[in-house]
GUZA-66600 format. One record per residue (C-alpha): residue in three letters; x, y, z; residue number from 1. Coordinates in steps of 0.1 Angstrom, whole numbers, plus 5000, padded with zeros to 4 digits. Layout:
REM residues N
   code     c1     c2     c3   pos
    Ala      X      Y      Z   NUM
...
//
This chain:
REM residues 257
   code     c1     c2     c3   pos
    Met   0531   6344   1069     1
    Ser   0555   6344   1099     2
    Phe   0576   6375   1107     3
    Glu   0597   6356   1132     4
    Tyr   0629   6362   1112     5
    Trp   0623   6397   1099     6
    Tyr   0656   6410   1113     7
    Met   0675   6387   1088     8
    Phe   0664   6410   1060     9
    Pro   0690   6438   1066    10
    Ile   0716   6412   1076    11
    Ala   0711   6394   1043    12
    Ile   0716   6427   1024    13
    Val   0750   6433   1041    14
    Val   0761   6397   1035    15
    Ala   0751   6399   0998    16
    Ile   0769   6432   0993    17
    Leu   0802   6417   1007    18
    Ala   0799   6384   0987    19
    Asn   0789   6398   0953    20
    Ser   0814   6427   0955    21
    Ser   0844   6405   0962    22
    Gly   0835   6370   0948    23
    Phe   0830   6346   0977    24
    Ser   0800   6324   0986    25
    Gly   0775   6344   1008    26
    Gly   0758   6312   1019    27
    Val   0787   6302   1041    28
    Leu   0782   6333   1062    29
    Phe   0745   6325   1066    30
    Gln   0752   6289   1078    31
    Pro   0770   6299   1111    32
    Ile   0743   6325   1118    33
    Tyr   0715   6300   1112    34
    Asn   0732   6272   1132    35
    Ile   0749   6291   1161    36
    Phe   0727   6321   1167    37
    Leu   0693   6308   1155    38
    Asn   0699   6272   1167    39
    Ile   0688   6257   1134    40
    Pro   0701   6221   1128    41
    Ile   0731   6219   1105    42
    Pro   0713   6201   1076    43
    Asn   0686   6228   1075    44
    Ala   0711   6256   1080    45
    Val   0732   6243   1050    46
    Ala   0701   6238   1028    47
    Thr   0686   6272   1036    48
    Gly   0719   6289   1033    49
    Ile   0724   6275   0998    50
    Ala   0688   6284   0988    51
    Thr   0695   6319   1000    52
    Glu   0728   6321   0982    53
    Thr   0712   6308   0950    54
    Ile   0689   6338   0948    55
    Gly   0717   6363   0958    56
    Met   0743   6349   0934    57
    Thr   0718   6347   0905    58
    Ser   0710   6384   0911    59
    Gly   0746   6393   0912    60
    Ala   0754   6372   0881    61
    Leu   0727   6388   0861    62
    Arg   0741   6423   0869    63
    Tyr   0776   6411   0861    64
    Leu   0763   6398   0827    65
    Tyr   0747   6432   0821    66
    Tyr   0780   6449   0827    67
    Arg   0797   6423   0804    68
    Met   0822   6414   0831    69
    Val   0818   6376   0828    70
    Asp   0841   6354   0806    71
    Leu   0812   6334   0792    72
    Pro   0831   6306   0773    73
    Val   0851   6299   0803    74
    Ala   0821   6300   0826    75
    Phe   0800   6276   0805    76
    Thr   0829   6252   0803    77
    Met   0834   6252   0841    78
    Ile   0797   6249   0847    79
    Met   0797   6216   0827    80
    Leu   0826   6204   0848    81
    Ile   0811   6212   0882    82
    Ile   0778   6193   0875    83
    Pro   0793   6158   0881    84
    Gly   0809   6170   0913    85
    Val   0776   6185   0926    86
    Val   0758   6152   0919    87
    Val   0785   6131   0936    88
    Gly   0786   6155   0965    89
    Asn   0749   6153   0970    90
    His   0752   6115   0974    91
    Ala   0784   6118   0995    92
    Leu   0763   6135   1022    93
    Leu   0749   6100   1029    94
    Val   0782   6083   1035    95
    Val   0808   6109   1044    96
    Asn   0808   6129   1077    97
    Glu   0802   6165   1069    98
    Asn   0827   6177   1095    99
    Leu   0855   6158   1078   100
    Leu   0846   6174   1045   101
    Lys   0846   6208   1062   102
    Leu   0881   6201   1076   103
    Leu   0894   6192   1042   104
    Leu   0877   6222   1025   105
    Gly   0888   6246   1052   106
    Thr   0924   6235   1048   107
    Val   0923   6239   1010   108
    Ile   0906   6273   1009   109
    Phe   0928   6286   1038   110
    Gly   0959   6279   1016   111
    Leu   0943   6295   0985   112
    Ala   0931   6326   1004   113
    Ser   0964   6330   1021   114
    Val   0982   6331   0987   115
    Gln   0956   6356   0974   116
    Leu   0961   6378   1005   117
    Phe   0998   6377   1000   118
    Asn   0994   6387   0963   119
    Ala   0971   6415   0973   120
    Val   0997   6429   0997   121
    Arg   1024   6428   0970   122
    Met   0998   6440   0943   123
    Ser   1000   6410   0921   124
    Phe   0968   6406   0900   125
    Gly   0956   6388   0869   126
    Thr   0962   6407   0837   127
    Arg   0941   6389   0810   128
    Asp   0907   6402   0799   129
    Thr   0897   6367   0785   130
    Ile   0910   6332   0786   131
    Pro   0911   6307   0756   132
    Val   0890   6277   0767   133
    Glu   0918   6253   0759   134
    Asp   0938   6269   0788   135
    Ile   0913   6253   0812   136
    Tyr   0923   6218   0801   137
    Gly   0951   6216   0827   138
    Tyr   0927   6225   0854   139
    Met   0897   6203   0845   140
    Trp   0900   6184   0878   141
    Val   0893   6216   0898   142
    Pro   0857   6224   0891   143
    Pro   0843   6189   0900   144
    Ile   0861   6191   0933   145
    Ala   0846   6226   0939   146
    Gly   0811   6213   0930   147
    Leu   0815   6183   0954   148
    Phe   0825   6206   0983   149
    Ser   0796   6230   0976   150
    Ala   0770   6202   0975   151
    Thr   0783   6187   1008   152
    Thr   0792   6218   1028   153
    Gly   0774   6247   1011   154
    Thr   0805   6265   0998   155
    Gly   0835   6258   0976   156
    Ile   0827   6268   0940   157
    Cys   0835   6305   0943   158
    Glu   0863   6300   0969   159
    Ile   0881   6275   0946   160
    Ser   0871   6288   0912   161
    Gln   0881   6324   0917   162
    Pro   0918   6317   0927   163
    Met   0920   6292   0898   164
    Leu   0908   6318   0873   165
    Glu   0929   6347   0886   166
    Arg   0960   6331   0900   167
    Gly   0961   6300   0878   168
    Leu   0949   6314   0845   169
    Arg   0958   6351   0851   170
    Leu   0923   6365   0845   171
    Lys   0918   6400   0858   172
    Thr   0905   6400   0895   173
    Lys   0871   6416   0888   174
    Arg   0864   6394   0858   175
    Ala   0875   6363   0878   176
    Asn   0851   6373   0906   177
    Ala   0822   6379   0881   178
    Thr   0828   6346   0863   179
    Ala   0831   6326   0895   180
    Ile   0798   6341   0908   181
    Leu   0780   6330   0876   182
    Ile   0794   6295   0880   183
    Glu   0784   6295   0917   184
    Ala   0749   6306   0909   185
    Thr   0744   6278   0884   186
    Gly   0758   6252   0907   187
    Asp   0736   6265   0935   188
    Trp   0704   6260   0915   189
    Ile   0713   6224   0909   190
    Ile   0720   6219   0946   191
    Thr   0688   6237   0957   192
    Ile   0666   6216   0934   193
    Leu   0681   6185   0949   194
    Asn   0675   6199   0984   195
    Leu   0639   6207   0976   196
    His   0631   6170   0975   197
    Ala   0647   6165   1009   198
    Gly   0625   6192   1025   199
    Leu   0653   6208   1044   200
    Ile   0647   6245   1034   201
    Ile   0631   6267   1061   202
    Trp   0609   6289   1040   203
    Glu   0598   6314   1066   204
    Leu   0635   6322   1071   205
    Trp   0644   6321   1034   206
    Leu   0616   6346   1026   207
    Phe   0635   6374   1044   208
    Thr   0670   6364   1035   209
    Gly   0662   6356   0999   210
    Thr   0646   6390   0995   211
    Gly   0675   6407   1012   212
    Val   0702   6391   0990   213
    Val   0685   6402   0958   214
    Ile   0689   6438   0969   215
    Gly   0723   6434   0984   216
    Ala   0737   6416   0953   217
    Gln   0727   6445   0931   218
    Ile   0744   6470   0954   219
    Gly   0775   6448   0957   220
    Val   0780   6444   0920   221
    Tyr   0775   6481   0914   222
    Leu   0801   6490   0941   223
    Ser   0826   6465   0928   224
    Arg   0830   6485   0896   225
    Phe   0845   6514   0916   226
    Met   0865   6494   0942   227
    Pro   0903   6491   0936   228
    Glu   0914   6455   0928   229
    Arg   0936   6454   0958   230
    Ile   0906   6461   0981   231
    Val   0884   6436   0963   232
    Lys   0911   6409   0966   233
    Thr   0918   6417   1002   234
    Ile   0881   6414   1012   235
    Phe   0878   6381   0993   236
    Ser   0909   6367   1010   237
    Leu   0900   6378   1045   238
    Ala   0864   6365   1041   239
    Val   0876   6331   1028   240
    Ile   0902   6328   1056   241
    Thr   0875   6335   1082   242
    Ile   0854   6308   1065   243
    Ala   0883   6284   1064   244
    Val   0891   6289   1101   245
    Phe   0855   6282   1110   246
    Tyr   0855   6250   1090   247
    Ile   0888   6238   1103   248
    Thr   0877   6245   1139   249
    Lys   0845   6225   1134   250
    Gly   0865   6197   1118   251
    Ile   0891   6195   1146   252
    Ser   0864   6196   1172   253
    Trp   0847   6166   1155   254
    Leu   0880   6147   1154   255
    Leu   0888   6154   1191   256
    Gly   0852   6149   1203   257
//
């Protein structure tokens, strides 16, 4: 066993705490670290980031289920809807430039996160404890798009699903976060299984990050129960805006280069 990446263990704990306490995809923070600081090629960085996120989001989702914070009927419905998007997205990697997809995703989630940040400032939150499944019908086109982006760029399900649940369907912020994390975890398992066949995951790195996110996710979910909704929403918004700027910058650099 190689200990080359041992220092990623504490970093993974911190990333998982932030992601699982506020409802965004932790894998997207790992990808720049892998690619820029560790000089890992983008396909391997994306695949390893998603594999790491799969473990962390699953750990967080199980804890949220234990706390009964997930709207299960809504989550199961959205999971069924993201699967076609994940499958199409996995094939889209072969024909669509990933930087173009990142530019599109960055633009979309920048707008969503900006609205969320504005609502956090003026203290506008969701108010519903649960959502009738039929309320999703008008948003059935959203989960497949989120699944497509996640399969091609490594992020998208949480960043798109959470605003849809909270802003669109008025689900309470923390329940929207918990539900989005369960949806993300399920989608990540599908993506990771597909990536296993491609042999893109760097296991000696994943060993330390995967272990770290299991611990960090449990801490993050526990802390989220005591964090004011305004803080949770602000962390989510700022994290997603940072992700969006990174993706937009990468996309523009590709267009200009």
